[in-house]
C-alpha positions in Angstrom: -95.8 31.8 -1.6 -97.2 35.2 -2.4 -94.5 36.4 0.1 -91.6 34.6 -1.7 -91.7 31.5 0.7 -90.9 28.4 -0.8 -93.7 26.1 0.4 -94.2 22.3 0.5 -97.2 20.3 1.6 -98.3 16.8 2.9 -101.8 15.4 3.2 -100.8 13.1 6.1 -98.5 12.7 9.0 -96.5 9.9 7.3 -96.1 11.7 4.2 -94.8 14.6 6.1 -92.2 12.5 8.0 -91.0 11.2 4.8 -90.5 14.5 3.4 -88.8 15.9 6.4 -86.3 12.8 6.3 -85.6 13.9 2.6 -85.5 17.6 2.5 -84.6 20.6 4.7 -87.2 22.9 6.0 -87.0 26.1 8.1 -90.6 26.0 9.6 -93.3 23.3 9.8 -97.0 24.5 10.2 -98.8 21.4 11.5 -102.4 20.7 12.0 -103.6 18.6 15.0 -106.3 16.7 12.8 -104.7 14.3 10.3 -104.9 10.8 9.3 -102.9 8.0 10.2 -101.0 10.1 12.9 -102.2 13.2 14.5 -100.0 16.5 14.9 -99.1 15.7 18.3 -97.3 12.3 17.2 -95.9 13.7 14.2 -94.3 16.6 16.2 -92.9 14.1 18.7 -91.5 12.0 15.9 -89.8 15.1 14.3 -88.2 15.9 17.6 -86.7 12.5 17.8 -84.9 13.0 14.3 -81.5 14.7 14.8 -81.8 16.4 11.6 -85.2 17.9 12.3 -85.2 18.4 16.0 -84.3 22.2 15.7 -87.1 23.1 13.1 -90.0 25.2 14.4 -93.4 24.0 14.8 -96.5 26.1 14.6 -99.6 24.0 15.5 -102.9 25.0 13.7 -106.3 23.8 14.9 -109.8 24.4 14.7 -111.2 21.6 17.0 -108.5 21.1 19.6 -108.8 24.6 21.4 -109.0 23.7 24.7 -106.3 24.6 27.1 -104.9 20.9 27.7 -104.5 20.6 24.0 -102.7 23.9 23.6 -100.3 22.7 26.6 -99.8 19.3 24.8 -98.7 21.0 21.6 -96.1 23.0 23.4 -95.2 19.8 25.1 -95.0 17.8 21.9 -92.3 20.6 20.5 -94.4 23.2 19.2 -93.4 26.8 19.5 -96.6 28.3 19.1 -100.4 27.0 18.9 -102.8 28.9 16.7 -106.6 28.1 16.8 -109.0 28.7 13.8 -110.4 31.2 12.8 -107.1 32.8 12.6 -106.0 36.2 11.2 -103.8 35.4 8.0 -101.7 38.6 8.6 -100.7 37.6 12.3 -100.0 33.9 11.1 -97.8 35.5 8.5 -96.0 37.8 11.0 -95.6 34.6 13.1 -94.1 32.6 10.2 -91.7 35.4 9.2 -90.4 35.6 12.7 -90.1 31.9 13.3 -88.5 31.5 9.8 -85.8 34.2 10.6 -85.2 32.5 14.0 -84.7 29.1 12.1 -82.7 30.5 9.4 -80.3 32.4 12.2 -80.3 29.0 14.1 -79.3 27.1 11.0 -76.5 29.6 10.1 -75.1 29.5 13.6 -75.1 25.7 13.4 -73.0 26.0 10.1 -70.7 28.3 11.7 -70.4 26.2 14.8 -69.6 23.1 12.5 -66.8 25.4 10.6 -65.5 26.7 13.7 -65.4 23.0 15.2 -63.6 21.8 12.1 -61.4 24.6 12.2 -60.6 23.9 16.1 -59.8 20.1 14.9 -57.4 21.5 12.3 -55.6 23.8 14.8 -55.4 21.0 17.3 -53.9 18.9 14.6 -51.4 21.3 13.8 -50.5 22.2 17.4 -50.3 18.4 18.1 -47.8 18.4 14.8 -46.0 21.2 16.2 -45.5 19.7 19.7 -44.3 16.5 17.9 -42.0 18.6 16.0 -40.4 20.4 18.9 -40.1 17.3 21.0 -38.1 15.7 18.0 -36.1 18.8 17.8 -35.3 18.8 21.5 -34.4 15.1 21.2 -32.1 15.5 18.5 -30.4 18.9 20.1 -30.1 16.5 23.2 -28.2 13.7 21.4 -25.6 15.6 19.5 -22.0 16.1 21.1 -22.2 19.9 20.4 -23.5 22.7 22.4 -26.9 23.4 21.2 -30.0 25.3 22.0 -33.3 26.8 20.4 -35.0 30.2 20.6 -38.5 31.6 19.7 -38.8 33.7 16.6 -37.5 36.8 18.8 -34.5 35.0 20.0 -35.3 34.1 23.5 -34.1 30.9 24.6 -36.6 27.9 25.0 -34.4 24.8 25.2 -30.8 24.1 26.0 -29.0 20.5 25.8 -26.9 19.1 28.6 -23.5 20.5 27.0 -24.7 24.0 28.0 -24.0 23.6 31.7 -20.4 23.7 30.8 -20.5 27.2 30.0 -23.6 28.5 31.9 -25.5 27.8 35.1 -28.5 29.6 33.7 -30.4 28.0 30.9 -32.1 31.4 30.1 -29.0 33.5 29.5 -26.4 33.1 27.0 -22.8 32.1 28.3 -20.2 34.9 28.7 -18.5 36.0 25.5 -15.4 37.9 24.4 -16.1 40.0 21.4 -19.1 39.4 19.5 -22.1 38.1 21.8 -24.4 35.2 20.7 -27.4 37.4 21.2 -25.9 39.9 18.6 -25.5 37.0 16.3 -29.1 36.0 16.6 -30.0 39.4 16.0 -28.3 39.6 13.0 -29.8 36.0 11.9 -33.1 37.6 12.5 -32.5 40.9 10.4 -31.3 38.8 7.6 -33.7 36.2 7.8 -31.3 33.5 6.7 -28.6 31.2 8.3 -25.9 32.8 10.1 -22.4 31.5 10.9 -19.8 33.1 13.0 -16.9 32.5 15.3 -17.4 33.2 19.1 -15.2 33.0 22.1 -17.3 31.9 25.2 -16.2 31.2 28.8 -16.5 27.9 30.8 -17.8 28.8 34.0 -15.4 26.7 35.8 -12.2 28.6 34.5 -11.2 32.0 32.9 -10.4 30.4 29.6 -12.4 31.7 26.5 -12.6 29.0 24.1 -13.3 29.3 20.4 -16.5 28.0 19.2 -18.2 28.1 15.6 -21.9 29.1 16.0 -24.6 28.2 13.4 -27.8 29.9 13.8 -30.4 28.1 11.5 -34.3 29.1 11.3 -37.0 26.7 11.5 -39.8 27.6 9.2 -43.7 27.1 9.6 -46.2 28.0 7.0 -43.6 30.4 5.2 -42.9 32.2 8.3 -40.0 31.7 11.0 -41.1 29.4 13.7 -37.9 28.9 15.8 -34.0 29.4 15.6 -31.7 26.6 16.3 -28.1 27.4 17.3 -25.3 24.9 17.2 -22.1 25.7 19.2 -18.9 23.3 17.9 -15.8 23.7 20.0 -12.9 24.7 17.4 -10.5 25.9 20.2 -7.7 23.4 19.4 -8.1 23.7 15.7 -7.9 27.5 16.1 -4.9 27.3 18.3 -3.2 24.8 15.8 -4.2 27.1 12.9 -2.8 30.1 14.5 0.3 28.3 15.5 0.7 27.2 11.7 -0.1 30.6 10.8 2.8 32.1 12.9 5.1 29.2 11.6 4.3 30.1 8.1 4.6 33.8 8.7 8.1 33.0 10.4 9.3 30.9 7.3 8.0 33.5 5.1 10.1 36.2 7.0 13.1 33.8 6.9 12.4 33.3 3.1 12.6 37.0 2.6 15.6 37.6 4.6 17.2 34.9 2.7 16.3 36.1 -0.6 17.4 39.5 0.4 21.0 38.0 1.2 21.0 36.2 -2.2 20.0 39.7 -3.7 22.8 41.3 -2.1 25.2 38.5 -2.9 24.2 38.6 -6.5 24.7 42.2 -6.7 28.1 41.7 -5.3 28.9 39.1 -7.6 27.8 41.3 -10.4 30.0 44.1 -9.2 33.0 41.9 -8.8 32.2 40.2 -12.5 32.2 43.8 -13.8 35.6 44.7 -12.0 37.1 41.5 -13.1 36.3 42.0 -16.7 37.5 45.4 -16.7 40.8 44.4 -15.0 41.2 41.6 -17.4 40.7 43.8 -20.5 43.3 46.4 -19.5 46.4 44.2 -20.5 44.7 43.3 -23.8 44.1 47.1 -24.4 47.7 47.7 -23.9 49.0 45.0 -26.4 46.8 46.4 -29.0 48.3 49.6 -28.6 
């Protein structure tokens, strides 16, 4: 206690065992000669409890000093065996050393528990992520559109069955005309938002480039970006129909412009005719007035 150690004591082996079950200790100094149970029996009982099996025990004895008792002390779980009379300074050095080792062992055990708990959490998170990825793949496989997902850097991880219509290689994007899919993903990564763009991709079994509407959507985890999901919807027929409709509208607009021009010309001619007719009709009236 003079050296700042918190000390507890017991007058018998049974009392010692009860206290060990109720409290936590860093070091035990155990006398061999005790009522009810001797020190060896107490040490063996202590080593049988999971809570106390790692507590270092120093045996202290004035009678059992023969080598066979010292060997029995070590065999019972002791880390040292001190015989009386002893040097208090030497005993204090031993206490400090084993106390320090015991505290280090305790901290290591606590750290081990924390690490094990963290590992279990990570395993659970990884399992959940794996389930989410499998669910995402299943969803992408079930949709009629061409679909894929990439890692956070834009590297392809998965493509669905529709991919084979446009590419033999599941690790490379289909050939495009104009902006590439990789460029679209790069823009999505830079903006960190969903990206939408029309792209023209080529079927591998023909020279036709078909219009597709590309959606690139981020999948987030813990506030960060986990994966990117791309959906390519074939809009070629709609695009062609729209272009035809635009051409028809442009043609009709041009016809209307031409018709309006003719009407304006005709209206101007009518205005000139009306002016001339009005002048010619007014001429006889001026002569009558004269």
